[in-house]
KOLFITOR-488911 format. One line per 5 residues: their letters; for each residue x, y, z of C-alpha. Coordinates in pm, 1 decimal, always signed. Each point is the difference from the previous one (the first is absolute). Layout:
BEGIN
a> X,Y,Z ~ ...;
// end
This chain:
BEGIN
mhkrf> -1698.1,+3159.2,+10683.6 ~ +20.2,-202.8,+319.9 ~ +244.9,-284.3,-41.9 ~ -261.4,-260.2,+91.9 ~ -269.6,+136.8,-231.3;
petva> +75.6,-238.7,-292.9 ~ -13.2,-296.1,+237.5 ~ -334.8,+116.6,+137.9 ~ -141.4,+45.2,-350.1 ~ +112.0,-350.0,-98.3;
gillf> -167.2,-143.8,+310.7 ~ -327.8,+179.3,-70.4 ~ -0.9,-113.8,-362.6 ~ +66.6,-360.5,+102.1 ~ -280.1,+15.9,+256.9;
vaaas> -246.7,+134.9,-259.2 ~ +103.4,-268.2,-249.4 ~ -37.1,-275.4,+259.9 ~ -337.2,+138.0,+113.4 ~ -125.7,-27.0,-358.5;
rvlph> +5.5,-380.6,+42.9 ~ -326.3,+19.6,+196.3 ~ -177.4,+176.7,-288.9 ~ -177.3,-196.1,-275.9 ~ +248.5,-87.1,-273.0;
ppnfa> +49.9,-253.6,-280.7 ~ +142.7,-337.0,+112.8 ~ +376.1,+12.4,+53.1 ~ +13.7,+375.6,-67.3 ~ +208.0,+94.7,+304.0;
pitam> +262.1,+255.3,+110.6 ~ +228.9,-227.0,+199.0 ~ +281.2,-65.3,-250.3 ~ +10.1,+366.2,-102.1 ~ +15.9,+95.6,+368.6;
avfag> +309.1,-213.9,+57.0 ~ +174.5,+135.1,-310.9 ~ -86.0,+360.1,+91.0 ~ +111.5,-33.5,+361.8 ~ +327.2,-163.2,-98.0;
wiaps> +70.5,+273.2,-255.2 ~ -95.4,+301.5,+212.6 ~ +56.1,-76.7,+370.4 ~ +325.8,+116.3,+162.7 ~ +91.4,-348.9,+120.0;
ywtal> -96.7,-361.8,-52.0 ~ -146.3,-29.8,+349.3 ~ -208.2,+313.3,-46.1 ~ -139.2,-140.0,-325.5 ~ -70.4,-337.8,+158.6;
glvta> -164.6,+159.6,+302.7 ~ -222.6,+223.7,-212.0 ~ -115.6,-283.7,-225.8 ~ -52.0,-245.1,+287.3 ~ -194.2,+248.8,+214.0;
tmlas> -228.3,+114.9,-281.2 ~ -57.5,-354.5,-126.1 ~ -84.7,-126.3,+348.9 ~ -240.8,+288.9,+49.6 ~ -177.8,-81.0,-325.0;
dvgla> -7.2,-373.2,+84.9 ~ -167.1,+84.9,+331.1 ~ -245.7,+221.4,-187.2 ~ -85.0,-280.8,-241.5 ~ -40.5,-248.0,+285.9;
llhsd> -237.9,+232.7,+184.2 ~ -191.3,+93.1,-315.5 ~ -60.2,-362.1,-99.2 ~ -4.9,-145.8,+353.9 ~ +267.7,-240.7,-117.2;
wsylf> +325.0,-14.3,+195.3 ~ +160.1,-227.8,-257.5 ~ +118.6,+323.1,-161.5 ~ +244.0,+20.9,+291.5 ~ +52.0,-361.0,+98.7;
hgmlp> +92.1,-232.1,-284.5 ~ +303.7,-204.5,-91.8 ~ +100.1,+213.3,-297.8 ~ +16.1,+329.1,+190.8 ~ +373.2,-27.7,+89.0;
viygt> +73.4,-94.4,-361.7 ~ -185.9,+302.1,-134.2 ~ +165.7,+244.4,+239.1 ~ +338.9,-164.6,-55.7 ~ -38.3,+41.2,-375.0;
falii> -70.7,+369.3,+44.6 ~ +312.7,+30.1,+214.3 ~ +197.1,-150.4,-288.9 ~ -165.7,+232.6,-252.0 ~ +104.7,+297.6,+213.9;
visrl> +361.6,-122.3,-10.4 ~ -11.0,-32.3,-378.7 ~ -162.2,+341.7,-40.1 ~ +269.3,+165.5,+212.3 ~ +284.7,-172.3,-180.3;
vgkqr> -129.7,+96.3,-343.6 ~ -94.9,+349.0,+115.4 ~ +357.8,+74.2,+99.8 ~ +134.5,-109.3,-339.5 ~ -266.6,+106.8,-247.7;
rsfga> -219.3,+305.7,+51.0 ~ -239.8,-14.2,-289.8 ~ -358.4,-79.0,-90.0 ~ +120.9,-314.6,-174.7 ~ +175.1,-118.4,+315.4;
vaavl> -314.6,+43.1,+209.0 ~ -207.2,-178.7,-266.1 ~ +249.2,-288.1,-8.6 ~ -4.1,-33.3,+378.4 ~ -380.1,+10.6,+0.3;
vgssl> -37.5,-274.3,-262.1 ~ +274.9,-208.5,+156.4 ~ -158.9,+35.5,+343.3 ~ -336.8,-116.4,-132.3 ~ +164.1,-307.5,-150.4;
lffvv> +199.0,-59.2,+318.9 ~ -317.6,+10.7,+206.8 ~ -162.6,-254.0,-232.6 ~ +300.4,-235.6,+13.2 ~ +56.7,+19.1,+376.5;
tnffv> -361.2,-26.1,+113.4 ~ -77.5,-292.2,-228.6 ~ +317.7,-175.2,+113.1 ~ -120.9,+14.0,+359.6 ~ -349.9,-106.3,-101.2;
wllgs> +170.8,-313.6,-131.9 ~ +235.8,-34.1,+296.8 ~ -248.3,+59.5,+281.2 ~ -312.4,-144.7,-157.3 ~ -119.5,-349.2,-80.3;
mypht> -159.3,+68.0,-337.6 ~ +313.7,-95.6,-196.0 ~ +258.1,-274.3,+67.5 ~ +327.1,+126.1,+144.0 ~ +203.8,-89.5,-306.4;
legla> +143.5,+201.4,-287.4 ~ -288.7,-119.3,-211.5 ~ -243.3,+117.0,+266.3 ~ +168.8,+341.1,+11.8 ~ -20.1,+30.5,-378.6;
tcyam> -367.3,-93.4,+12.5 ~ -63.6,+262.5,+267.0 ~ +147.8,+273.2,-218.1 ~ -176.4,-130.6,-310.0 ~ -334.9,-2.7,+178.1;
avpfy> +50.7,+349.5,+140.4 ~ -67.9,+157.6,-340.6 ~ -304.3,-210.1,-101.7 ~ -134.9,+83.5,+346.6 ~ -66.2,+345.8,-136.1;
hvngl> -270.1,-140.6,-228.0 ~ -234.8,-99.6,+283.8 ~ -269.3,+170.8,+206.0 ~ -160.1,+163.2,-302.6 ~ +305.3,+210.6,-82.0;
apfel> +133.8,+50.5,-349.2 ~ +321.5,-190.0,-86.3 ~ +298.8,+154.5,+179.7 ~ -220.5,+274.1,+144.2 ~ +172.3,-24.2,+338.7;
vrnaf> +340.9,+26.4,-167.1 ~ -107.2,+311.6,-186.9 ~ -153.7,+144.8,+314.1 ~ +316.8,-67.7,+198.8 ~ +226.7,+178.1,-247.6;
ggdil> -255.0,+276.2,-50.3 ~ -22.0,+59.0,+373.5 ~ +377.7,+2.4,+35.7 ~ +39.0,+257.7,-278.0 ~ -284.6,+228.3,+106.7;
yalcl> +93.9,+3.7,+367.0 ~ +368.0,+54.9,-80.0 ~ -88.0,+298.1,-220.1 ~ -222.1,+143.1,+274.4 ~ +256.1,-52.2,+278.4;
fgayr> +302.4,+134.2,-184.8 ~ -201.0,+279.2,-164.6 ~ -160.7,+119.3,+323.8 ~ +336.2,-13.9,+175.8 ~ +155.1,+210.7,-275.4;
vavgr> -276.7,+260.9,+28.1 ~ +7.3,+12.0,+381.5 ~ +375.6,-3.3,+55.8 ~ +105.4,+184.5,-313.9 ~ +289.8,-222.3,-97.5;
rwtas> +52.5,-235.1,-290.0 ~ -188.9,-321.3,+62.0 ~ +300.6,-183.3,-143.0 ~ +222.0,+136.5,+277.8 ~ +233.6,-229.7,+187.7;
aivtp> -150.8,-249.0,+239.7 ~ +210.2,+178.4,+261.1 ~ -159.7,+336.4,+70.0 ~ +232.9,+108.0,+280.4 ~ +376.1,-44.3,+39.4;
rakh> -39.9,-141.2,+349.1 ~ -190.6,-304.5,-125.7 ~ +118.9,-343.3,+99.9 ~ -78.4,-337.0,-156.9;
// end
């Protein structure tokens, strides 16, 4: 097997997952957290993982902008926060992947990453926005309102929460499973796939 084959497979899988964002799907049912966890676990280096996730996410954001004729998919105040959170998730995935190589470890990283995304993005909604006062009480209100928010727009209670976790789990199973089939190694292998990797 060519030494760069696993890296190529990971890139193709991430591109396919990102491209699925332009297809019809339930609200909040997205591949992005699973992509960051997968890339951090599989890629030979942190920068490779970050580059793969950033490139595929940007490509899908451009696709969404063109599809909906709405360039706010690419140009909005929360974009650096979202991409920065994924960079942090990749770090966490790599750190855990080097210590624990099990299904339970991946599941823990996936759930933790989903919660991290919720905490970080809502923090910056509070910090950068004007909807809530910039006080501890305002921050608490922002987080408290983030869950009832999932009751609106005709959705069932907590439907977006369920969709988010469901999307994370399904996409993670597809990414890790397809990688295992294509590359022929344990999907719980070390985050470092070559000895020359650098962090």
